[in-house]
BALOBA-1460 file (C-alpha; in Angstrom, 3 decimals):
// residues 102
<rec num="1" residu="x" x="0.355" y="-14.706" z="-6.630"/>
<rec num="2" residu="x" x="-2.250" y="-17.377" z="-6.010"/>
<rec num="3" residu="x" x="-3.817" y="-15.399" z="-3.167"/>
<rec num="4" residu="x" x="-4.140" y="-12.322" z="-5.380"/>
<rec num="5" residu="x" x="-5.901" y="-14.368" z="-8.066"/>
<rec num="6" residu="x" x="-8.161" y="-15.923" z="-5.411"/>
<rec num="7" residu="x" x="-9.215" y="-12.552" z="-4.011"/>
<rec num="8" residu="x" x="-9.651" y="-11.121" z="-7.520"/>
<rec num="9" residu="x" x="-12.071" y="-13.946" z="-8.329"/>
<rec num="10" residu="x" x="-13.931" y="-13.245" z="-5.068"/>
<rec num="11" residu="x" x="-14.088" y="-9.557" z="-6.023"/>
<rec num="12" residu="x" x="-15.571" y="-10.287" z="-9.441"/>
<rec num="13" residu="x" x="-18.130" y="-12.681" z="-7.966"/>
<rec num="14" residu="x" x="-19.341" y="-9.874" z="-5.690"/>
<rec num="15" residu="x" x="-19.102" y="-7.307" z="-8.484"/>
<rec num="16" residu="x" x="-21.239" y="-9.281" z="-10.924"/>
<rec num="17" residu="x" x="-23.656" y="-10.398" z="-8.204"/>
<rec num="18" residu="x" x="-24.330" y="-6.739" z="-7.426"/>
<rec num="19" residu="x" x="-24.677" y="-6.043" z="-11.151"/>
<rec num="20" residu="x" x="-27.224" y="-8.850" z="-11.498"/>
<rec num="21" residu="x" x="-29.125" y="-7.583" z="-8.457"/>
<rec num="22" residu="x" x="-29.195" y="-4.077" z="-9.937"/>
<rec num="23" residu="x" x="-30.520" y="-5.468" z="-13.219"/>
<rec num="24" residu="x" x="-33.276" y="-7.349" z="-11.404"/>
<rec num="25" residu="x" x="-34.197" y="-4.248" z="-9.398"/>
<rec num="26" residu="x" x="-34.092" y="-2.131" z="-12.605"/>
<rec num="27" residu="x" x="-32.151" y="0.597" z="-10.821"/>
<rec num="28" residu="x" x="-28.803" y="0.944" z="-9.117"/>
<rec num="29" residu="x" x="-29.222" y="-0.042" z="-5.492"/>
<rec num="30" residu="x" x="-25.710" y="-1.367" z="-4.886"/>
<rec num="31" residu="x" x="-22.393" y="0.065" z="-5.980"/>
<rec num="32" residu="x" x="-20.711" y="-2.809" z="-7.794"/>
<rec num="33" residu="x" x="-17.133" y="-1.919" z="-6.864"/>
<rec num="34" residu="x" x="-17.734" y="-1.512" z="-3.151"/>
<rec num="35" residu="x" x="-19.960" y="-4.592" z="-3.001"/>
<rec num="36" residu="x" x="-17.158" y="-6.633" z="-4.548"/>
<rec num="37" residu="x" x="-14.697" y="-5.186" z="-2.037"/>
<rec num="38" residu="x" x="-17.046" y="-6.039" z="0.825"/>
<rec num="39" residu="x" x="-17.026" y="-9.676" z="-0.324"/>
<rec num="40" residu="x" x="-13.231" y="-9.631" z="-0.436"/>
<rec num="41" residu="x" x="-13.009" y="-8.195" z="3.078"/>
<rec num="42" residu="x" x="-15.438" y="-10.772" z="4.472"/>
<rec num="43" residu="x" x="-13.547" y="-13.682" z="2.904"/>
<rec num="44" residu="x" x="-10.235" y="-12.142" z="4.036"/>
<rec num="45" residu="x" x="-11.489" y="-12.007" z="7.630"/>
<rec num="46" residu="x" x="-12.424" y="-15.692" z="7.493"/>
<rec num="47" residu="x" x="-9.135" y="-16.573" z="5.800"/>
<rec num="48" residu="x" x="-7.151" y="-14.554" z="8.343"/>
<rec num="49" residu="x" x="-8.922" y="-16.231" z="11.236"/>
<rec num="50" residu="x" x="-8.144" y="-19.639" z="9.752"/>
<rec num="51" residu="x" x="-4.453" y="-18.755" z="9.343"/>
<rec num="52" residu="x" x="-4.116" y="-17.441" z="12.889"/>
<rec num="53" residu="x" x="-6.067" y="-20.221" z="14.587"/>
<rec num="54" residu="x" x="-4.341" y="-23.154" z="12.871"/>
<rec num="55" residu="x" x="-0.831" y="-24.378" z="13.599"/>
<rec num="56" residu="x" x="1.751" y="-23.788" z="10.865"/>
<rec num="57" residu="x" x="3.193" y="-26.796" z="9.038"/>
<rec num="58" residu="x" x="6.283" y="-28.236" z="10.703"/>
<rec num="59" residu="x" x="8.502" y="-27.718" z="7.641"/>
<rec num="60" residu="x" x="7.856" y="-23.957" z="7.562"/>
<rec num="61" residu="x" x="9.852" y="-21.484" z="9.611"/>
<rec num="62" residu="x" x="7.399" y="-18.647" z="8.943"/>
<rec num="63" residu="x" x="5.131" y="-17.321" z="11.645"/>
<rec num="64" residu="x" x="1.377" y="-16.918" z="11.330"/>
<rec num="65" residu="x" x="1.803" y="-13.149" z="10.968"/>
<rec num="66" residu="x" x="4.087" y="-13.608" z="7.946"/>
<rec num="67" residu="x" x="1.478" y="-15.816" z="6.315"/>
<rec num="68" residu="x" x="-1.271" y="-13.379" z="7.252"/>
<rec num="69" residu="x" x="0.611" y="-10.483" z="5.681"/>
<rec num="70" residu="x" x="1.539" y="-12.324" z="2.505"/>
<rec num="71" residu="x" x="-1.679" y="-14.259" z="1.862"/>
<rec num="72" residu="x" x="-4.328" y="-11.871" z="3.200"/>
<rec num="73" residu="x" x="-3.179" y="-8.292" z="3.822"/>
<rec num="74" residu="x" x="-1.072" y="-7.842" z="0.670"/>
<rec num="75" residu="x" x="-3.706" y="-9.020" z="-1.866"/>
<rec num="76" residu="x" x="-6.526" y="-7.138" z="-0.136"/>
<rec num="77" residu="x" x="-4.348" y="-4.015" z="-0.018"/>
<rec num="78" residu="x" x="-3.592" y="-4.271" z="-3.734"/>
<rec num="79" residu="x" x="-7.264" y="-4.726" z="-4.637"/>
<rec num="80" residu="x" x="-8.258" y="-1.811" z="-2.386"/>
<rec num="81" residu="x" x="-5.588" y="0.443" z="-3.915"/>
<rec num="82" residu="x" x="-6.770" y="-0.381" z="-7.443"/>
<rec num="83" residu="x" x="-10.395" y="0.330" z="-6.505"/>
<rec num="84" residu="x" x="-9.488" y="3.635" z="-4.862"/>
<rec num="85" residu="x" x="-7.534" y="4.628" z="-7.978"/>
<rec num="86" residu="x" x="-10.417" y="3.703" z="-10.294"/>
<rec num="87" residu="x" x="-12.892" y="5.571" z="-8.088"/>
<rec num="88" residu="x" x="-10.645" y="8.650" z="-8.069"/>
<rec num="89" residu="x" x="-10.266" y="8.460" z="-11.861"/>
<rec num="90" residu="x" x="-14.038" y="8.214" z="-12.375"/>
<rec num="91" residu="x" x="-14.599" y="11.260" z="-10.172"/>
<rec num="92" residu="x" x="-12.006" y="13.209" z="-12.177"/>
<rec num="93" residu="x" x="-13.781" y="12.212" z="-15.405"/>
<rec num="94" residu="x" x="-17.124" y="13.324" z="-13.951"/>
<rec num="95" residu="x" x="-15.662" y="16.708" z="-12.962"/>
<rec num="96" residu="x" x="-14.245" y="17.201" z="-16.443"/>
<rec num="97" residu="x" x="-17.594" y="16.302" z="-18.002"/>
<rec num="98" residu="x" x="-19.374" y="18.831" z="-15.760"/>
<rec num="99" residu="x" x="-16.907" y="21.570" z="-16.730"/>
<rec num="100" residu="x" x="-17.191" y="20.770" z="-20.424"/>
<rec num="101" residu="x" x="-13.562" y="19.736" z="-20.750"/>
<rec num="102" residu="x" x="-12.589" y="16.830" z="-22.943"/>
């Protein structure tokens, strides 16, 4: 749960940074959703490298791959799935607006 919150915060930092950059540029240069996801993927790569390269605590029986799956792959997968769903939903709304449907 903590890893999901961590990566969600990273996503929103990237999202609002792209929004601020777009406001300064006075046009949309960066897609906010995909810029936020790029930040999440970059931090996840660093986090994954740190998990794999360090030795696990002696009291834990879990392997590095278990930790990698639970603390990196699962939260990034959830965030990616939500973004893909929201992107799909926005495209459906755009198609309905073009066809004049409500």
